[in-house]
C-alpha positions, 0 to 999 in steps of 0.5 A, spaced: 813 889 286 805 888 284 803 881 284 800 881 277 808 883 275 810 877 278 806 872 275 808 875 268 814 873 264 816 875 257 814 870 252 809 866 256 802 865 254 797 870 258 789 871 258 786 878 260 780 878 265 776 879 259 778 873 256 783 875 250 789 871 250 796 872 247 803 872 248 807 877 253 812 880 250 814 886 255 813 887 262 815 894 265 813 902 265 811 905 258 813 912 257 808 917 259 804 912 263 804 910 271 805 903 273 807 897 270 804 895 263 804 888 259 806 888 252 801 883 249 802 880 242 794 878 241 792 871 238 786 875 234 790 880 229 785 885 229 785 887 236 792 890 236 794 897 236 801 897 234 807 892 233 811 893 239 813 900 237 809 906 241 810 913 241 816 913 238 819 908 242 821 900 240 819 896 247 818 889 243 818 885 237 812 881 234 814 874 233 808 872 229 809 874 222 803 874 218 800 878 212 801 886 212 794 887 215 796 883 221 802 887 223 799 891 228 797 885 233 800 888 239 798 893 245 799 894 252 794 892 258 795 894 265 798 888 269 792 888 274 788 886 268 792 880 266 788 874 270 793 869 274 795 863 271 795 856 275 797 849 275 794 842 274 794 840 281 791 847 284 786 847 278 783 840 279 783 841 287 779 848 286 774 845 281 773 838 284 772 841 291 767 846 289 763 841 285 763 836 291 761 842 296 756 844 291 753 837 291 753 837 299 749 843 299 744 840 294 743 834 299 742 838 305 741 845 309 743 845 316 741 850 321 743 849 329 745 842 329 739 839 326 738 837 319 732 841 314 730 836 309 730 839 302 726 833 299 719 833 301 719 825 300 725 824 304 724 821 310 730 818 313 735 822 318 740 826 315 747 826 318 751 832 318 758 832 314 764 836 315 768 837 308 775 835 310 781 835 306 781 828 307 774 827 303 777 831 298 783 827 297 779 821 296 774 824 291 781 826 287 784 819 288 777 816 285 777 820 278 778 817 272 776 823 268 780 829 270 776 835 265 780 842 266 778 846 259 780 853 259 783 853 266 789 857 265 794 852 266 801 854 265 804 848 267 803 841 270 808 841 276 815 844 277 817 851 278 814 857 275 817 861 270 820 868 274 820 875 272 825 880 274 823 887 275 827 893 271 831 895 278 834 888 278 830 885 284 830 878 285 825 873 281 820 870 285 815 865 283 808 866 280 804 862 286 806 858 292 804 851 289 809 853 283 815 853 288 815 845 287 821 842 283 819 837 278 821 831 283 816 834 289 811 836 283 811 828 281 810 826 289 804 831 289 801 828 283 802 821 286 798 823 293 793 827 289 790 823 283 788 816 281 794 814 277 790 810 273 785 816 270 784 814 263 781 821 260 784 828 261 782 835 258 787 840 258 784 844 252 785 852 252 791 851 257 796 857 257 802 852 256 808 854 251 811 847 250 809 840 249 815 838 253 811 841 259 804 837 257 808 831 257 809 831 264 801 829 264 803 822 261 809 821 265 804 820 271 798 818 268 801 812 265 794 809 263 791 815 259 787 813 253 784 820 252 788 827 252 785 833 249 790 839 249 787 843 244 787 851 243 794 852 245 800 854 242 806 849 244 813 851 242 810 857 237 817 861 237 821 855 234 820 854 226 820 848 222 821 842 227 825 839 221 830 845 221 837 844 223 836 849 229 830 845 232 833 838 232 834 839 240 827 841 240 825 835 236 828 830 241 825 833 247 818 833 243 819 826 242 821 824 249 815 828 251 810 824 247 813 817 249 810 818 255 803 817 252 805 810 250 798 807 251 794 813 248 788 812 244 785 819 242 789 825 242 786 832 240 791 837 238 786 842 234 788 849 234 795 848 236 799 851 230 802 843 230 805 842 223 804 836 219 812 834 221 811 835 228 805 831 228 808 825 225 814 826 230 809 826 236 805 820 234 811 816 232 811 815 240 804 813 240 803 806 237 796 805 240 793 811 237 787 810 234 784 817 233 788 823 231 784 830 231 788 836 228 783 841 226 784 848 224 792 848 224 793 851 218 796 845 215 798 844 208 802 840 203 801 834 207 807 829 205 805 823 202 805 817 207 808 811 203 806 804 205 812 803 210 811 810 213 804 808 214 805 802 218 810 806 222 806 812 224 799 810 223 799 803 225 792 803 228 789 810 227 782 809 225 779 816 225 783 822 223 780 829 223 783 835 219 777 840 219 778 847 218 785 847 215 783 851 209 789 850 205 788 842 204 786 840 197 784 833 195 792 831 193 793 832 201 788 827 202 790 822 197 797 822 200 794 818 206 791 813 202 796 807 205 793 808 212 792 801 213 786 802 219 783 809 217 776 808 217 773 815 218 777 822 215 774 829 216 776 834 212 770 839 212 771 847 211 778 846 207 779 847 199 778 840 196 775 842 189 774 835 187 774 827 189 779 822 185 780 815 185 785 811 181 787 804 182 794 802 183 795 799 176 802 796 178 799 792 184 793 790 180 797 787 175 801 783 180 795 780 183 790 775 179 784 778 183 784 785 182 777 786 186 781 784 192 779 790 197 785 789 202 790 791 196 786 797 194 787 805 196 783 807 202 782 800 203 778 800 210 775 807 209 768 807 211 766 815 212 769 821 208 766 828 211 767 834 206 762 839 207 763 846 206 769 845 201 769 847 193 767 841 190 764 843 183 763 837 179 758 831 179 764 826 177 766 827 184 760 823 186 761 818 181 768 816 184 765 814 191 763 807 189 770 806 187 772 806 194 772 799 197 768 800 203 766 807 203 759 808 205 758 814 209 759 821 206 758 828 207 758 833 201 753 839 204 755 846 202 759 844 196 758 848 189 756 842 185 750 841 189 747 849 190 741 846 194 743 840 198 736 837 199 734 838 192 741 834 190 740 829 195 736 824 190 742 825 185 747 823 190 744 817 192 742 815 185 750 816 183 753 813 189 750 806 189 754 803 196 752 809 200 748 808 207 748 815 210 749 822 206 750 828 210 748 825 217 742 822 215 741 814 213 739 812 206 733 807 207 731 802 201 725 806 199 729 812 199 734 809 194 729 806 190 725 812 189 732 816 188 735 811 183 728 811 179 727 819 179 735 820 176 734 814 171 728 817 168 731 824 168 737 821 164 732 817 159 729 824 158 735 827 157 738 822 152 731 821 148 730 829 147 736 829 142 731 824 138 725 827 134 722 820 134 720 815 140 726 811 141 725 803 140 728 799 146 734 797 143 736 804 140 735 806 147 739 801 150 745 802 145 744 810 147 744 808 154 751 804 154 754 809 149 761 812 152 758 819 151 752 817 156 756 813 161 762 818 161 756 823 164 752 818 168 756 811 169 750 808 173 745 809 168 745 803 164 746 798 170 740 802 173 736 801 167 737 794 168 736 794 175 729 797 175 726 795 169 721 798 164 716 799 169 720 805 172 721 808 165 714 808 162 711 814 159 718 817 160 720 818 153 717 825 151 720 827 145 719 834 141 714 831 137 710 827 142 710 833 146 707 838 141 702 832 140 700 832 147 699 840 147 695 840 141 691 834 144 690 838 150 688 845 146 683 841 142 680 837 148 678 844 151 674 846 144 670 839 145 674 836 139 680 831 139 685 828 134 685 822 130 677 822 130 677 822 138 682 817 139 686 821 144 683 823 150 686 828 156 683 824 161 684 817 164 679 812 167 681 808 173 678 803 178 680 804 185 680 798 190 681 798 197 684 792 199 681 791 206 675 787 208 668 791 207 671 796 202 669 795 194 672 798 188 669 805 185 671 808 178 673 815 177 675 819 172 681 824 172 685 828 168 692 825 165 696 830 169 693 828 176 698 826 181 699 820 186 698 825 192 691 827 189 689 820 187 690 819 195 686 824 197 680 822 192 681 815 195 680 818 202 674 821 201 671 815 197 672 810 202 671 815 208 678 814 212 685 816 213 690 812 209 696 815 213 702 811 210 698 807 205 701 807 198 698 806 191 700 800 187 698 797 180 697 789 179 702 786 175 704 779 173 711 776 173 714 772 167 712 766 171 705 769 172 706 770 179 702 777 181 705 782 184 704 790 186 708 795 183 708 802 188 706 808 185 711 813 188 713 819 189 707 822 191 709 828 186 709 824 180 703 824 175 700 818 173 702 819 166 709 820 168 708 813 171 706 810 165 699 808 168 694 808 162 686 808 162 682 802 165 688 800 170 686 798 177 689 802 182 690 798 189 690 802 196 695 798 200 
C-alpha cells in the first residue's frame, strides 16, 4: 500500500500539491487506469469534470448540492499528488524550529570551529551554539502567539483517521505523530507549548469538525484570539437545529465551552450558519469580536433584547462582509445588541438604510432623547461598501443613529462617483467624523455644508420666475416638500447665515439678464445706461508687514484660485496655504474675516461685490 493511500480517508479534507482543496470521496482503483486514485469533490465548483460517475461507473456521490451548473464538481487525482496532512504539534515544531535555525544562520557563519563575523561592525567574539531539542522546546514554551495559517492541519491531537484498502488490509495511521491517543496528545501539548498562549491562528486548516478544533481551547485555557477561518467544519450535517443534528449540537456546544476566555473569534469562510454561530458564542461569555465573513448567511433571525444579552453580552465588533444574501432587515435584527460598536456588512445586498425609533419605549420614557434606550445604542461604525444602496434618503437617516460617527458607503449606486458625492454625504450626515476611511475635518464639513446648501437654495429658487425675498425663501426651505428631500437644509441655512448664500439665487429671469449684459458688454454697451458691468474692481491687501494694498479689476467670472495667482504675482511671494477673505462686522461691530472658499467658486457666486477689499491671510 502506498504512503499516499494511507493518509487519505473518505470525507476527509485534502489538498493537492498544487494547492487546490476539496473533500476526499473515494480512494481506490479506477477502471482503465493503473495505480491508486483519489476521488475529490472540489471546493471550486468550476474545477470538476464529473459528479462521481466516470466512464459509466458510479464511484461516489457528491454531497454538496448546488446549482445545476455546479453538479460537475468532482474529478480523480493520483494518490501521490495529494499533499500530506499534519497535526498541530508537528506543524508548530516544523515552523518554529525552521525560524529559529534561520535566525541562527543570520547571526553567524562557522568555519573550522572559528566564528566568522557577518556584521562588519560587530567586534565581540561569537560563540558556537548547537541547536538542540532542549533549546527548541524552550522557544515553544515561551510562545504567546502560535500562528499556523494554511499548515494543512488535519487534527490537534489523538489518532488520525485511517483508511482500509480494497483487499481488507489492516488500517494504518497517516503519520507517526498521530498514533497518540487523546490523553497522550494532551500530555504532548503540555510538554511542548506555553499553556498561557493568548493567540492561535489555524486558518486554512483541513479539520472537518468543530469538536476537533475545541481541543485547542481545552489546553490553551487563557486563549483570547482564535482564527479558524477558511475551513469546513461539520459540512455533511444539515441545519444544526434539525432533529437529526441534536447530538452534533451538543458536541459543538461542549467544544465551544472550552473557549470561555476567548475575546476574538474568526470563522470566516467556514459555511457556519447563523444558528450554529449562536450555538458557539453562547458558550463564550467574554467574546468581544466575532467575524463571520463569506459564510453565505441569510435570513438572520431577530435577536430580541433577552437573546442579545444571552448571546452577545460583550460583543463590540461583528463582521458579516461578503454574505451576499444579507439585506438591511437582517442587520436591523441586530439592533438590540447592547455593546455593538462596529458592524461590517460590505459586499452584501443592502439596498437601503432605515431607522425607526421604538415608539412604545419612547412613550414610556419622559426623556425620548435618552440614547441608551434607543436601537443600536452604542454603534459607532457602520461599513456598507459595495452594496446596492440607491437612495440619498439612506444617508439622511444616518443622524438618527444615537452615536454613529464613522461609515463606509463607497461603491453604492446612489453615489456613482465616490469623490464627487463625498461633500453631499458629509453635508447630509451632520454627526459623521469619518467617511470611507478618511477623517472629516472641520474645514471640509463647513465647505461641504455650504456647497450643498447653495445647491439646495438654487434648486428651490429655480422654480420661481423672480428673486425670492428672505421670508419667502425661509418658508420654502421649511416646507414639507423640501424637508422631505433635504432634511438638514433649514438647519444649515440658519447655521451658516446669509453670507454663505450671497449671489446664489439665480432665477431664469436674472440668468437671462446676466447673459444679455455679457453680450452687450462685449459690444461696448451696457444695459440701464451703463449701470451694470461684467467686471469687478477689488483692493487686494496682504496682511503682512511691509506689504500694502493694490487695486485690480477682474471679470465677474474670476475664481478664488485665479485671484490667489494674481496676488502671488503682485506681491512677489508664494502664498502656500494662505487663504483669501473679506472683512465684515458682527452685530456688536466686532471685525471678523470670512474666508472665500472653495478655490473653484467664482467671486460672484460667493457674493463679492465691486469695491470690496480682499485680504490675504
